[in-house]
C-alpha positions in Angstrom: 4.3 -50.6 4.5 2.9 -48.6 7.2 0.7 -51.6 7.9 4.1 -53.7 8.1 5.5 -51.4 10.6 2.6 -51.3 12.5 2.5 -55.3 12.7 6.0 -55.2 13.6 5.9 -52.9 16.3 2.8 -54.9 17.8 4.7 -58.1 17.9 7.6 -56.8 19.4 5.7 -55.4 22.7 3.7 -58.3 22.6 6.9 -60.4 23.0 8.2 -58.4 25.7 4.9 -58.4 27.7 4.8 -62.2 27.4 8.2 -62.0 28.7 7.2 -60.0 31.6 3.8 -62.5 32.3 5.6 -65.6 31.8 9.3 -65.3 33.3 8.9 -62.8 35.8 12.3 -61.2 35.3 14.0 -59.0 37.8 15.3 -55.3 37.4 19.0 -56.3 35.8 16.9 -58.7 33.4 14.4 -55.8 32.2 17.8 -53.6 31.8 19.5 -56.8 30.1 16.5 -57.4 27.9 16.2 -53.7 26.8 19.8 -53.7 25.5 19.1 -56.9 23.2 16.3 -54.6 21.8 18.2 -52.0 20.9 21.1 -53.7 19.5 18.8 -56.1 17.5 16.9 -52.8 16.3 19.8 -50.8 15.5 20.9 -54.0 13.8 17.4 -54.5 11.9 17.3 -50.7 10.7 21.3 -51.5 9.3 20.3 -54.4 7.6 17.3 -52.7 6.0 19.4 -50.2 4.6 21.7 -52.6 3.4 19.0 -55.3 1.9 17.7 -52.1 -0.1 20.6 -51.4 -1.7 21.4 -54.9 -2.6 17.8 -55.3 -3.7 18.2 -52.4 -6.2 20.7 -54.2 -8.2 19.3 -57.5 -8.4 17.3 -59.0 -11.0 16.2 -61.8 -10.2 12.6 -62.0 -8.5 13.8 -65.3 -6.3 16.3 -64.0 -5.0 14.8 -60.8 -4.8 12.0 -62.1 -2.3 15.2 -64.4 -0.8 17.3 -61.5 0.6 14.5 -60.4 3.2 14.5 -63.8 4.3 17.9 -64.0 4.9 18.3 -60.6 6.6 15.6 -61.7 8.8 17.2 -65.3 9.7 20.2 -63.3 10.4 18.5 -60.3 12.7 16.7 -63.5 14.7 20.2 -65.1 15.1 21.8 -62.4 16.4 19.2 -61.4 18.8 19.0 -65.1 19.9 23.1 -65.1 20.4 22.5 -62.0 22.3 19.8 -63.3 24.5 21.6 -66.4 25.0 24.7 -64.3 26.3 22.8 -62.0 28.4 20.1 -64.1 30.0 18.3 -66.9 29.1 20.6 -69.8 27.9 23.7 -71.5 28.8 27.0 -71.1 26.2 27.2 -74.9 25.4 23.3 -74.6 24.4 23.8 -72.1 21.5 25.5 -74.9 18.7 22.1 -76.3 19.2 20.3 -72.9 18.6 22.2 -72.2 15.8 21.6 -75.6 14.3 17.6 -74.8 14.6 18.2 -71.3 12.9 20.9 -72.9 10.2 17.7 -75.6 9.5 14.7 -72.8 10.0 17.2 -70.8 7.3 16.6 -73.6 4.7 13.5 -74.1 4.9 12.2 -70.8 4.6 14.8 -70.6 1.4 13.1 -73.4 0.2 9.6 -72.0 0.8 10.8 -68.5 -0.7 11.7 -70.1 -3.7 8.6 -72.0 -4.4 6.4 -68.7 -3.6 8.6 -66.5 -6.1 9.1 -69.1 -8.9 5.1 -69.1 -9.1 4.8 -65.5 -8.8 7.7 -65.3 -11.6 5.7 -67.8 -14.0 2.5 -66.2 -13.5 4.7 -62.6 -14.4 6.0 -64.4 -17.5 2.7 -65.3 -18.8 2.0 -61.3 -18.5 5.3 -60.4 -20.3 4.1 -63.0 -23.0 0.8 -61.4 -23.6 2.4 -57.8 -23.8 4.7 -59.5 -26.1 1.9 -61.0 -27.9 -0.1 -57.9 -28.3 3.2 -55.8 -29.4 3.3 -58.5 -32.3 -0.5 -57.9 -33.1 -2.4 -60.9 -31.8 -5.1 -58.8 -29.9 -7.2 -62.2 -28.6 -4.3 -63.3 -26.2 -5.0 -63.7 -22.6 -2.6 -64.0 -19.5 -5.5 -66.3 -17.8 -3.6 -65.1 -14.3 -6.2 -65.8 -11.5 -4.4 -64.1 -8.0 -6.0 -61.9 -5.4 -2.4 -60.3 -5.0 -1.1 -57.1 -6.9 0.5 -59.6 -9.5 -3.2 -60.9 -10.0 -4.3 -57.1 -9.9 -1.5 -56.3 -12.7 -2.9 -59.4 -15.1 -6.1 -58.1 -14.9 -5.7 -54.7 -15.4 -3.5 -56.3 -18.8 -6.3 -58.1 -20.1 -9.1 -55.7 -19.8 -6.7 -53.4 -21.5 -6.1 -56.1 -24.5 -10.0 -56.5 -24.4 -10.3 -53.2 -24.5 -7.9 -52.8 -27.7 -9.6 -55.5 -29.6 -13.0 -53.9 -28.9 -11.0 -50.5 -30.2 -10.1 -52.7 -33.9 -13.2 -54.2 -34.4 -14.3 -51.1 -34.2 -11.9 -49.8 -36.1 -12.8 -52.0 -38.6 -16.8 -51.6 -38.5 -16.1 -48.1 -39.0 -14.2 -48.4 -42.1 -16.6 -50.7 -43.4 -18.9 -48.1 -43.0 -17.1 -45.5 -44.4 -16.6 -47.6 -47.6 -20.0 -48.5 -48.2 -21.4 -44.7 -47.0 -19.3 -43.4 -50.1 -20.1 -46.0 -52.4 -23.7 -45.6 -51.5 -23.3 -41.7 -51.9 -21.3 -42.2 -55.0 -24.3 -44.1 -56.7 -26.9 -41.8 -55.5 -25.1 -39.0 -57.1 -23.9 -40.7 -59.9 -27.3 -41.1 -61.7 -28.2 -37.0 -61.2 -24.7 -36.1 -62.7 -25.6 -38.5 -65.6 -28.7 -37.0 -66.5 -27.4 -33.5 -66.0 -24.6 -34.0 -68.0 -26.4 -35.6 -71.0 -29.0 -32.6 -70.8 -25.9 -30.3 -71.1 -24.6 -31.9 -73.7 -28.2 -32.4 -76.0 -28.9 -28.5 -75.2 -24.9 -27.9 -76.6 -25.2 -30.0 -79.9 -28.3 -28.5 -80.5 -30.0 -31.9 -80.6 -32.7 -31.1 -78.1 -36.0 -31.1 -78.8 -37.3 -28.8 -76.2 -34.6 -26.9 -74.4 -36.8 -25.8 -71.6 -38.0 -29.1 -70.6 -34.2 -30.3 -70.6 -33.4 -26.8 -68.5 -36.3 -28.5 -65.8 -34.8 -31.8 -65.7 -31.4 -30.3 -65.2 -32.9 -28.4 -62.0 -34.8 -31.4 -60.9 -31.4 -33.8 -60.5 -29.9 -30.6 -59.0 -32.7 -30.1 -56.7 -31.9 -34.0 -55.7 -28.6 -33.3 -55.2 -29.3 -30.6 -52.8 -31.6 -32.9 -50.5 -29.1 -35.5 -50.3 -26.6 -33.2 -49.7 -28.8 -31.2 -47.3 -30.0 -34.8 -45.6 -25.9 -35.7 -45.3 -25.4 -32.7 -43.3 -28.3 -32.6 -41.2 -27.2 -36.3 -40.5 -23.7 -35.5 -39.5 -24.9 -32.2 -37.1 -27.4 -34.7 -35.2 -25.2 -37.6 -34.8 -22.6 -34.5 -33.2 -25.4 -34.0 -31.0 -27.1 -30.9 -32.5 -29.8 -30.2 -30.9 -31.5 -27.6 -28.6 -34.1 -28.7 -26.5 -37.2 -26.4 -25.2 -40.3 -26.4 -23.9 -42.7 -27.8 -27.1 -46.3 -28.0 -26.8 -46.8 -31.8 -27.7 -50.3 -30.7 -29.1 -48.9 -28.0 -31.5 -46.2 -30.5 -32.7 -48.7 -33.5 -33.5 -51.0 -31.3 -35.3 -48.4 -29.5 -37.4 -47.2 -32.7 -38.5 -50.3 -34.2 -39.6 -51.4 -31.0 -41.7 -47.7 -31.4 -43.5 -48.1 -35.1 -44.1 -51.6 -34.9 -44.5 -51.8 -34.0 -48.2 -49.0 -36.5 -48.9 -51.1 -39.4 -47.6 -54.4 -38.4 -49.4 -52.3 -38.3 -52.5 -51.2 -41.9 -51.9 -54.7 -42.7 -51.0 -53.6 -43.4 -47.2 -55.4 -42.6 -44.0 -53.1 -40.7 -41.8 -54.4 -40.6 -37.5 -52.9 -39.8 -34.6 -53.9 -40.1 -31.2 -55.1 -37.3 -29.2 -52.4 -35.9 -26.4 -52.2 -33.5 -23.7 -48.8 -31.6 -22.3 -45.7 -30.3 -23.4 -42.4 -31.8 -23.2 -38.1 -30.4 -23.5 -37.1 -31.1 -27.2 -35.9 -29.9 -29.7 -39.0 -29.1 -32.1 -37.7 -28.8 -35.5 -35.8 -32.4 -34.9 -38.1 -34.0 -33.6 -40.8 -32.6 -36.3 -38.4 -34.2 -38.6 -38.0 -37.0 -36.9 -41.6 -37.5 -36.8 -42.4 -36.5 -40.5 -39.8 -39.1 -41.9 -41.6 -42.0 -40.1 -44.8 -40.9 -41.0 -43.4 -41.1 -44.9 -41.7 -44.3 -44.5 -45.2 -45.3 -43.2 -47.1 -43.8 -46.4 -44.6 -45.2 -48.9 -45.4 -49.1 -47.5 -48.5 -48.4 -46.0 -52.0 -50.6 -47.8 -54.9 -47.9 -46.4 -53.7 -46.3 -43.0 -51.2 -45.0 -41.3 -51.1 -43.9 -37.4 -49.0 -41.9 -35.5 -49.4 -42.5 -31.6 -47.9 -40.6 -28.7 -47.9 -41.6 -25.1 -47.1 -39.0 -22.4 -45.4 -40.5 -18.9 -42.1 -41.2 -17.5 -41.1 -41.0 -20.5 -42.4 -39.9 -24.0 -43.1 -42.4 -26.3 -44.0 -42.1 -30.3 -45.3 -45.2 -32.1 -45.7 -44.6 -35.9 -47.6 -47.8 -37.4 -49.0 -49.1 -40.8 -51.0 -51.8 -42.4 -48.1 -52.8 -44.8 -46.3 -55.5 -44.8 -44.0 -54.7 -42.2 -40.0 -54.2 -42.1 -38.1 -57.1 -43.6 -37.1 -59.6 -40.9 -33.8 -59.9 -42.3 -32.7 -56.1 -42.0 -33.7 -56.2 -38.4 -32.1 -52.7 -36.8 -30.2 -52.2 -40.0 -33.0 -50.3 -41.5 -31.7 -47.7 -39.4 -28.6 -47.5 -41.0 -27.3 -44.9 -43.6 -28.7 -45.8 -47.4 -30.7 -49.2 -46.6 -34.1 -49.7 -47.6 -36.3 -52.3 -47.3 -37.6 -52.2 -50.7 -35.0 -51.4 -53.5 -37.9 -50.8 -56.4 -38.7 -47.9 -53.7 -35.4 -46.5 -54.0 -37.2 -43.2 -56.1 -38.8 -42.0 -52.7 -35.6 -41.5 -51.0 -32.4 -42.5 -50.1 -32.3 -44.5 -47.1 -31.2 -42.1 -45.0 -35.1 -41.2 -43.3 -34.7 -43.6 -40.5 -30.9 -43.2 -40.0 -31.9 -39.2 -39.3 -34.9 -40.8 -37.3 -32.4 -42.6 -35.1 -29.8 -39.5 -35.4 -32.6 -37.4 -33.3 -33.8 -39.9 -31.4 -30.1 -40.8 -29.7 -29.2 -36.9 -29.9 -32.0 -36.3 -27.3 -30.7 -39.5 -24.9 -33.5 -42.0 -26.1 -34.3 -44.7 -28.4 -35.7 -45.7 -31.7 -36.4 -49.8 -32.3 -38.9 -51.5 -35.2 -42.1 -52.6 -33.4 -43.9 -55.9 -33.4 -46.0 -55.0 -36.1 -48.6 -56.6 -37.6 -47.6 -54.3 -40.2 -44.6 -51.4 -40.2 -44.1 -49.9 -36.3 -41.6 -47.8 -35.6 -41.4 -46.7 -31.8 -39.2 -43.5 -29.9 -38.7 -43.2 -26.8 -37.5 -39.9 -25.8 -36.8 -39.2 -22.1 -37.1 -35.8 -20.2 -38.3 -33.7 -17.6 -41.9 -34.6 -16.3 -44.6 -33.8 -18.6 -47.1 -30.5 -18.0 -50.7 -32.9 -18.9 -51.1 -36.4 -19.5 -52.5 -38.3 -22.5 -56.1 -38.0 -23.4 
């Protein structure tokens, strides 16, 4: 609005300057011009007030756009009449001027109607999309492309609908994941609960040939359920970003991980090695230690003869665990990091399919990422951002 006011003022000043340079007016001409300008300004402001009041009651966009055009023509007609009466035109020439003004008015109204109709059509498309979205059609789009405010409105509506559609898809995916999660939890709890129930009934009925063995079986199944609940609890905490980074000596982290996992590798007949590393990194030692143990456990379970932990320190900390086994099934892809997904169902007894899901949650909680490596064999790579380390890879 302020820009329009400055533009109008510039037009008035420019017109007066042109009048002065071309007409060489006398003092009386300047006085008459001043009277014309003052009277025209007063009429223009009066019409502005009147048109605002009328415009507030108009429900048609073409009429709303036509009102200022008609008002402008009225002001022009009054100014021309005053100018003709005061200084420029003879009275007999006035009819010709009014004919010209009438012709201009007709053309202005036609042009306004054409512009308004296009705007009405585009606004109609925006309204139609809004109605479709209200009826549940999140695939509707306006298709309006304009550089003005109507175009901006249409673009905003399209972005809003696209966001709603994406949210609906995400909500559907989350619901499907929730159902799959509950089914998987139920499946993994059903087996130990069934075993506990059977053992308890056998002891109760006095048919257990070795009650102590049955009691040990119950404790084993309870431990299995406790491990599942602990994994789920930890996974939920990690997905909520529950990590506490601190400066960690990478040598100690790697040595401790290999020391803990070494006996398991030996029992499985797998040679477990690690690269040399130096320096420190800001991370949660307990969470990243769990990540490394999960990845190495997975590698040992699927290795033929060897598994290895590679640690590379640079602008980012890169942790890679590889094995010489058959690798991950190609059809799973990144789904191996989802909850309760196992590459080999026959190995279900080794875990609940939560190890890689926990590893991903640890990486994401640190602002990093996890992905499958190219192999050969199985390979998982974790990238953790952080502060520059105090040393370099040996």
